[in-house]
Phi, psi and omega in degrees: 000315181296325179294320179297317179297316179299319179297319180297316180296320180297315181294325177298319178294322179297315179301314182297320180294320180296320178299317179299317180295317178296322180296327182275359173115357179291152182270168177301318181298326183286334185250348188294333178295319178296319179297312182299321181294317184285330187245019178301125177082001181269137182289160178300323182295322178294323178294319178300321179295322179295319178295319181298323179298321179296318179296318180295337178268010172107358179283128181298145178301326181300331178286322177298326180302335179297337182277349185305313182293330177292317177306308185299318183293324184274320188284335188306121178077004185235349179287129181291127182293136177266115183271132176256157177308319171225139187282109181299335183292348180256005181260109180305133179093338177292138182306328178293317178299317181295315179301316181289325175299316179297319180297321178295323179292322177296315179300321179296319178295318178298315179301320179296319179295316181297321180295319181290331179295339181274349182276163171300152188297333184297120177090328185276337182302312182294321180296319179295320178300318178296318179295322178295324176295318177296321182295337180295345175296348179299340176301322178296321179299313181290325178299318178296319180298315186283328185259345181241318183276313182302320180302328180284326173300316180298323179303326180264016174081012181255099187249325186297314180303322180296315181296319181295313181297319180299319178300318179289322176305315181294325176297318179296315179302313183295318180296315181295318179297316181296317180296317180295324179291322185273342189300315182305327182271319188263327180071180183293332182301316182269338185253005184306314181295317179296321179296316180297320178298319178296313181297323178295318181296319178295317180298319178294325177293322176302316179299316181295321179299315188276339183247350178237306183293306184299316177302321179293320179293315181295331179288331190248323188286145176273165180297323180295324178292320175298321180296319179294323177298316180298319182294328184263352183297321183300331181294331180268349177089169183239156186254109171062018178230161180280197184303143177255124182291152176294143180251122179240104181304136179286325182288155179294132180290152179291145178286132178223163180298145179294126182283160186304319185288349181265355179282158178298135180300135178238212177233153180237121181269121180246162181302333184244019177159177179236129182235147168288153181304315182296323179299317181294316180300311183293325177300311182294323180287339182277339179302140182281036179218160172264131180240134174226135179242130177243128186283182185296339180269005179081021181255133178290123184252334187197148166214146178280164182236068181291162185297322181238091182284147178277311179242147182292141175221139172232161182296343178296342182284339181296127183090357181273145176290133185299331179297333180272357182266002181234150178302148180307327184291338184243357185298331181294330178293316180297314182297321179294319181296315179299319179299318180293326175292318183296318183270005173083006181290333179223155174244341177201163177207139180241146173226154174216144186229129174273106183249041178078253180295333182248143172244105193265122175256123180244120183240134178244133180233135172286130177260125184231154177284177180301328181267012174091003180290134181291127181249337181157195183236135174252124176255128179236120184240137183210142171276110184262008177303314178298325180293323181295336182278351182290134175211163180067214181226154174223111184242357182243153177289139179295145180288000000 
């Protein structure tokens, strides 16, 4: 046991030292030998645990992200495959199968872009622009990962890999968005190097998903949890692939507690009336806004399901810590706002984002009891572009 503890402490020190070296300007090639030596034969999950320990001791997630490229360089071809009784990646409709299908489609698009980059510019510029637009569907792939897969890792106490991957996902999104904005003016001639860097980063993320993320998920998730992920995946959409068939596990599902939505509808007594459960649910879902409630402990307790949601939500978010529901780059803003609500310095805060067709207003309200005790935060999100177009008066019913 003491030897195991010493090894863990030693590997933690190695990781910290490698981060320091990368921070000071050393390249992946210069440090990957040290990484390979210290972590030879160690599983991806053990490395994730070592990284998580560093984060718990105060090291920022952004620093751990520096190790991502080192992982990819060292692990390629060397991670021991985790064999399952039946390979989920070969079962149509299983989330693992879907993730890998999307990755193969992304790789095919990447190969097409790379091939076109080698051609003379005449004719290929427009084709590359079309491929880059298609590649933007990768956002759906990352949304499923962040909103469906990461919550289950967190449930089993594995938080650092999710935060690190989310940070890299956002870097990829930002790079792709910038290239697409500049492409009409600059073309492949001026952006070729940036495009290649982006494609490499996406390819490395595919490797990390299939050799680090999936093994950890397969090691921990139950069949019933995979089924729930499969059921909710369609709501977030698919990346570069056609319809995904429904997956119905042949084995008997695990027995679990009856969820709230499966109970017989009853009535809810409120200070100003009595409603049936279904009436309350439909009322909240009919509002032309998205509502999310986070309790005093920072746990997501509820979200409405309006017809046109502004931001994606899945039932997997229920019970998730709100700090884990935001990209690492913006989580400090959320934490500061919650702190100000808790200590009474603020009662509300508004943000607005110009998203092209939509002008998104995001409002946060501190929820307090009658005696002023802090109960949580209510987030209300709305596309106010239609509201901005209102002028004059309307006093008659539309024909």
